[in-house]
C-alpha positions in Angstrom: -78.2 18.3 -10.2 -79.8 18.8 -13.6 -82.5 16.4 -14.6 -82.2 14.4 -17.8 -84.1 11.8 -19.8 -82.8 8.4 -18.6 -83.4 7.0 -22.1 -80.5 9.1 -23.3 -77.9 7.3 -21.2 -77.1 4.5 -23.6 -76.9 6.9 -26.5 -74.5 9.1 -24.5 -72.3 6.1 -23.7 -72.1 5.3 -27.4 -71.2 8.9 -28.3 -68.4 8.8 -25.6 -67.0 5.7 -27.3 -67.1 7.3 -30.8 -65.7 10.8 -30.4 -65.0 12.9 -33.5 -61.4 14.0 -34.1 -62.2 17.5 -33.0 -64.1 16.3 -29.9 -61.1 14.0 -29.0 -58.7 17.0 -29.5 -60.7 19.2 -27.2 -61.3 16.5 -24.6 -57.5 16.0 -24.3 -57.4 19.7 -23.2 -60.4 19.6 -20.9 -60.1 16.2 -19.1 -58.6 15.7 -15.6 -59.4 19.2 -14.4 -56.7 20.7 -16.6 -58.4 24.1 -16.8 -58.6 26.0 -13.6 -59.2 22.7 -11.7 -62.7 22.5 -13.2 -64.2 19.1 -13.9 -65.7 18.5 -17.4 -67.9 15.6 -18.5 -68.2 14.6 -22.1 -71.4 13.6 -23.9 -73.6 14.5 -20.8 -77.4 14.2 -20.9 -79.2 17.4 -19.8 -82.9 17.5 -20.2 -83.8 16.0 -23.6 -80.3 16.8 -25.0 -76.8 15.3 -24.9 -74.2 18.1 -24.7 -70.6 17.5 -25.9 -68.9 18.9 -22.8 -70.3 20.0 -19.5 -68.6 21.7 -16.5 -71.2 21.8 -13.6 -69.1 24.0 -11.3 -68.9 26.7 -13.9 -72.4 26.0 -15.3 -70.8 25.8 -18.8 -71.6 23.8 -21.8 -69.1 23.5 -24.7 -70.5 22.3 -28.1 -68.4 21.1 -31.0 -70.3 21.8 -34.3 -69.6 19.9 -37.5 -70.4 21.2 -40.9 -74.0 20.0 -40.6 -74.6 22.7 -38.0 -74.3 25.3 -40.8 -77.6 24.2 -42.4 -80.6 26.3 -41.7 -82.5 23.5 -39.9 -79.6 22.7 -37.6 -79.1 26.4 -36.8 -82.7 26.7 -35.7 -82.4 23.5 -33.6 -79.2 24.7 -32.0 -80.8 28.1 -31.1 -83.8 26.3 -29.4 -81.4 24.0 -27.6 -79.2 26.9 -26.5 -82.2 28.8 -25.2 -83.3 25.8 -23.2 -79.8 25.4 -21.7 -79.7 29.1 -20.9 -83.0 28.8 -19.0 -81.3 26.3 -16.7 -78.6 28.9 -16.0 -76.0 27.4 -18.3 -73.7 29.3 -20.6 -73.2 27.6 -24.0 -70.0 28.1 -26.1 -70.1 26.8 -29.6 -67.0 26.1 -31.7 -66.8 24.5 -35.1 -64.7 21.5 -35.7 -62.2 23.3 -37.8 -61.6 26.0 -35.1 -60.8 23.3 -32.6 -58.4 21.4 -34.9 -56.6 24.5 -36.3 -56.8 27.0 -33.4 -57.0 24.8 -30.3 -55.0 27.3 -28.1 -57.4 30.1 -28.9 -60.4 27.9 -28.2 -59.0 26.8 -24.8 -58.3 30.5 -24.0 -62.0 31.4 -24.7 -63.1 28.5 -22.5 -60.7 29.5 -19.7 -61.8 33.2 -19.7 -65.5 32.1 -19.6 -64.8 29.7 -16.7 -63.0 32.5 -14.8 -65.8 34.9 -15.4 -68.5 32.4 -14.3 -66.6 31.4 -11.2 -66.0 35.0 -10.2 -69.7 35.8 -10.7 -70.7 33.0 -8.3 -68.7 34.5 -5.4 -70.8 37.2 -3.9 -69.0 40.4 -2.9 -68.5 41.3 0.8 -71.3 43.4 2.2 -70.4 47.1 2.2 -69.4 48.6 5.5 -70.7 52.0 6.5 -68.0 54.6 6.0 -67.1 56.2 9.3 -69.7 54.1 11.1 -68.9 52.8 14.6 -69.9 49.6 16.3 -68.7 47.6 19.3 -66.5 44.6 18.3 -67.5 41.3 19.9 -64.4 41.2 22.1 -64.9 44.7 23.5 -66.9 45.7 26.5 -70.2 47.5 26.3 -68.7 50.9 26.4 -65.9 50.3 23.8 -66.6 51.6 20.3 -64.2 51.1 17.4 -64.5 52.8 14.0 -65.0 50.5 11.0 -61.8 51.9 9.4 -59.6 50.9 12.3 -61.3 47.5 12.5 -60.8 46.8 8.8 -57.1 47.7 9.1 -56.7 45.3 12.1 -58.6 42.7 10.1 -56.3 43.2 7.1 -53.2 42.9 9.2 -54.5 39.7 10.8 -55.1 38.2 7.3 -51.6 39.2 6.2 -50.1 37.6 9.3 -52.2 34.4 8.9 -51.5 33.8 5.2 -47.9 35.2 4.9 
């Protein structure tokens, strides 16, 4: 669980009550695990910041930027904030309000692809087997040796039978 400043809770509640039109439009597409069965939270405190949308399973933050985020001071603040969130292992996606209102399908597609990539990255690959190596399977006696190739074929057939 990510730490946050407890003093931000009341502010986050107020922000949840007063969503902008673009935040409301995006929330309607993110809520209730609609995207890949991933839970999003809105106006979530993280550290000293309140992020617009947060998906803990995918370690993803989605920010909706209004026109004020185009000003130089806001650009710098956003960069500092994004670097802080990245240091926590979070990926930050930023969309401007207009993109969300006019091209919501494209925005949701980018979010879906990012979630898919992040979830795939979290599943470690199977350890490699030595090619042509041999070892005794647990059910075989001491003198029985089976090649990894034949064992993997048996394992694959077992999986096919179990899940067919």
